[in-house]
TORROFI-199937 format. One line per 4 residues: for each residue x, y, z of N, C-alpha, C. Coordinates in pm, 1 decimal. Example, Ala and Ser with C-alpha at 12.3 -4.5 7.8 and 13.67 -1.06 7.14 Angstrom:
<dodrens>
1319.0/-569.0/780.0/1230.0/-450.0/780.0/1320.0/-330.0/780.0  1285.0/-225.0/708.0/1367.0/-106.0/714.0/1290.0/3.0/787.0
</dodrens>
This chain:
<dodrens>
8945.7/2605.8/-13934.6/8883.9/2612.2/-14064.7/8804.9/2484.3/-14086.3  8688.5/2496.4/-14147.8/8603.5/2382.3/-14177.1/8595.6/2359.3/-14326.5  8555.5/2239.4/-14363.6/8540.7/2203.4/-14503.5/8395.5/2171.3/-14531.9  8346.2/2220.9/-14644.4/8211.9/2188.5/-14691.3/8227.7/2105.3/-14817.3
8161.7/1992.0/-14821.5/8170.1/1903.5/-14936.6/8032.8/1893.2/-15000.7  8028.4/1898.5/-15132.5/7903.3/1876.2/-15202.7/7931.0/1792.7/-15326.2  7827.7/1729.5/-15376.3/7841.6/1638.2/-15488.4/7781.6/1698.9/-15614.3  7854.5/1688.3/-15724.1/7806.2/1730.9/-15855.1/7832.8/1618.0/-15953.1
7755.0/1614.4/-16060.7/7783.9/1511.8/-16161.4/7902.9/1557.2/-16245.1  7952.9/1468.4/-16328.7/8075.1/1497.2/-16404.6/8057.4/1616.2/-16498.9  7939.6/1632.7/-16558.6/7913.3/1745.0/-16648.0/7919.9/1877.0/-16571.4  7858.2/1880.4/-16451.9/7862.1/2002.2/-16370.1/8005.1/2034.6/-16326.9
8079.0/1931.3/-16288.8/8218.1/1952.5/-16246.6/8300.7/2008.1/-16362.0  8283.9/1950.0/-16480.6/8358.0/1997.9/-16597.1/8323.4/2143.5/-16627.0  8196.6/2179.2/-16611.7/8153.7/2317.3/-16634.1/8219.5/2411.4/-16533.0  8220.7/2373.3/-16405.7/8283.5/2455.3/-16302.0/8433.8/2469.9/-16325.6
8498.0/2361.2/-16360.8/8642.5/2365.2/-16387.2/8671.3/2456.8/-16505.5  8589.6/2448.8/-16610.3/8607.6/2535.1/-16727.1/8590.4/2681.6/-16693.4  8487.9/2711.7/-16613.7/8464.2/2851.0/-16574.2/8580.1/2904.3/-16489.3  8628.3/2822.7/-16396.8/8741.0/2863.9/-16312.9/8864.7/2889.4/-16399.1
8887.3/2803.3/-16497.1/9003.3/2820.2/-16584.9/8991.2/2949.3/-16665.4  8870.7/2980.0/-16715.4/8851.6/3104.1/-16791.4/8877.4/3226.6/-16704.5  8843.2/3217.1/-16576.2/8865.5/3328.1/-16482.9/9007.6/3328.0/-16426.9  9084.2/3223.8/-16461.4/9223.6/3210.4/-16418.1/9237.0/3204.2/-16265.8
9146.5/3127.4/-16204.1/9153.2/3102.5/-16059.9/9138.3/2953.3/-16037.4  9176.6/2907.3/-15918.4/9157.3/2765.3/-15891.6/9009.8/2737.9/-15862.7  8971.0/2613.6/-15872.5/8830.2/2575.5/-15858.6/8774.2/2614.3/-15722.1  8850.9/2593.9/-15618.0/8805.4/2627.2/-15484.0/8773.5/2776.5/-15470.9
8864.9/2860.3/-15518.0/8841.5/3004.7/-15510.0/8723.3/3046.1/-15596.9  8708.2/2983.7/-15714.0/8595.2/3016.3/-15801.8/8463.1/2988.5/-15728.3  8453.4/2872.4/-15666.7/8330.4/2836.5/-15595.4/8308.5/2928.9/-15476.3  8414.5/2958.5/-15401.0/8401.8/3048.3/-15286.0/8348.3/3184.7/-15328.7
8403.2/3240.9/-15436.0/8360.0/3372.5/-15482.8/8215.7/3366.7/-15530.8  8179.0/3260.7/-15601.7/8041.0/3246.7/-15649.1/7942.5/3236.5/-15533.4  7988.0/3185.2/-15420.5/7903.9/3175.7/-15300.5/7905.0/3305.2/-15219.7  7980.4/3403.3/-15266.5/7986.7/3530.9/-15196.7/8089.9/3534.0/-15085.6
8181.5/3438.5/-15086.1/8287.5/3432.6/-14986.0/8416.6/3487.8/-15044.9  8512.7/3513.7/-14960.2/8642.6/3562.1/-15007.6/8725.3/3444.8/-15058.7  8796.0/3467.2/-15166.9/8888.0/3366.3/-15217.8/9003.6/3352.7/-15120.3  9066.2/3237.9/-15116.9/9176.4/3215.6/-15024.2/9311.9/3214.7/-15091.2
9319.1/3246.5/-15218.6/9444.4/3239.5/-15292.5/9556.2/3319.9/-15230.1  9526.0/3437.5/-15178.9/9626.1/3523.3/-15117.8/9561.8/3592.1/-14998.2  9630.5/3593.0/-14886.6/9571.8/3648.7/-14765.5/9566.4/3801.1/-14766.5  9668.8/3864.4/-14824.1/9672.2/4010.5/-14828.8/9726.3/4056.2/-14962.9
9702.8/4181.2/-14995.7/9757.4/4237.0/-15118.4/9910.5/4233.4/-15118.6  9970.5/4238.2/-15000.7/10116.8/4235.8/-14991.5/10172.7/4101.4/-15037.0  10089.5/3995.5/-15036.0/10133.0/3863.3/-15079.6/10143.5/3853.6/-15231.2  10088.9/3951.0/-15301.5/10081.8/3945.0/-15446.7/10190.6/4034.0/-15506.6
10273.0/3975.3/-15591.7/10374.3/4052.2/-15662.9/10332.7/4056.0/-15809.1  10317.5/4176.0/-15863.4/10272.8/4191.9/-16001.2/10390.5/4232.9/-16087.8  10414.4/4155.0/-16189.4/10519.1/4187.0/-16285.2/10476.4/4313.2/-16359.7  10557.7/4417.4/-16359.7/10519.1/4542.6/-16426.1/10479.3/4524.7/-16572.3
10532.1/4421.9/-16638.4/10496.7/4397.9/-16778.7/10350.4/4355.6/-16793.0  10289.6/4305.5/-16684.2/10152.4/4256.0/-16689.6/10053.3/4347.8/-16618.4  10098.3/4459.2/-16569.1/10013.5/4550.7/-16492.8/9889.8/4591.8/-16572.4  9909.2/4632.2/-16699.2/9796.7/4677.9/-16780.8/9697.6/4564.3/-16804.6
9746.2/4444.3/-16833.3/9660.3/4327.8/-16855.8/9579.5/4298.0/-16730.4  9643.0/4303.3/-16615.1/9573.8/4277.1/-16489.6/9463.8/4379.5/-16465.7  9491.9/4505.5/-16492.0/9389.9/4609.0/-16475.2/9272.2/4584.9/-16569.0  9298.7/4541.2/-16692.3/9191.7/4509.6/-16786.7/9108.0/4392.9/-16736.6
9172.8/4290.4/-16680.7/9100.8/4174.7/-16628.4/9012.7/4214.2/-16510.0  9065.3/4297.5/-16422.8/8987.6/4341.9/-16307.2/8866.7/4421.8/-16353.5  8885.1/4509.6/-16449.4/8773.1/4588.3/-16503.1/8668.9/4496.3/-16565.6  8713.8/4394.7/-16638.5/8622.1/4298.9/-16700.0/8544.8/4221.1/-16593.7
8613.8/4180.0/-16489.2/8548.0/4107.0/-16380.8/8444.1/4195.2/-16311.3  8476.5/4321.4/-16293.3/8381.0/4414.0/-16231.6/8255.2/4427.0/-16316.4  8272.5/4440.0/-16449.0/8157.1/4448.6/-16538.2/8072.4/4322.5/-16532.6  8137.5/4207.3/-16532.4/8064.5/4080.1/-16524.4/7989.0/4068.1/-16392.0
8054.7/4106.7/-16283.3/7991.5/4098.5/-16152.7/7869.6/4189.5/-16146.2  7882.6/4310.9/-16194.9/7768.6/4403.6/-16195.6/7654.1/4349.7/-16280.3  7686.0/4290.1/-16395.5/7582.3/4232.2/-16481.8/7512.9/4116.0/-16411.1  7590.4/4031.1/-16343.1/7531.1/3919.6/-16268.9/7442.6/3969.4/-16155.6
7490.6/4070.6/-16083.1/7411.6/4125.5/-15973.1/7284.0/4190.9/-16024.9  7292.3/4262.2/-16136.1/7173.8/4325.8/-16194.7/7074.8/4219.0/-16240.0  7125.2/4113.2/-16302.1/7038.9/4005.1/-16347.8/6973.9/3934.7/-16230.1  7051.4/3913.0/-16124.5/6998.6/3849.0/-16004.4/6893.5/3936.4/-15936.6
6915.9/4066.8/-15935.2/6820.4/4159.6/-15874.6/6690.7/4169.1/-15951.9  6696.8/4161.2/-16084.1/6575.0/4169.2/-16164.1/6496.3/4039.6/-16161.6  6562.1/3928.5/-16129.5/6493.2/3799.9/-16122.7/6421.9/3781.1/-15990.1  6459.3/3860.5/-15891.2/6400.7/3843.6/-15757.4/6262.0/3902.6/-15747.0
</dodrens>
């Protein structure tokens, strides 16, 4: 595995950290996903245990993320 390092100013870093926190992922995974890479938080679905009390909330979050992703992709496609 290799590491890629880049420099951002403190304002940019704070913005990235805030966005990652809103998405409830760590900063590394947030950046990886934004770059179109797979997050590394969990290697397989079998690694994830979902508390049945939170199943509905998780499904809502996934649906929300899908809508956001589609909106971003549509916006990116229209800007090209």
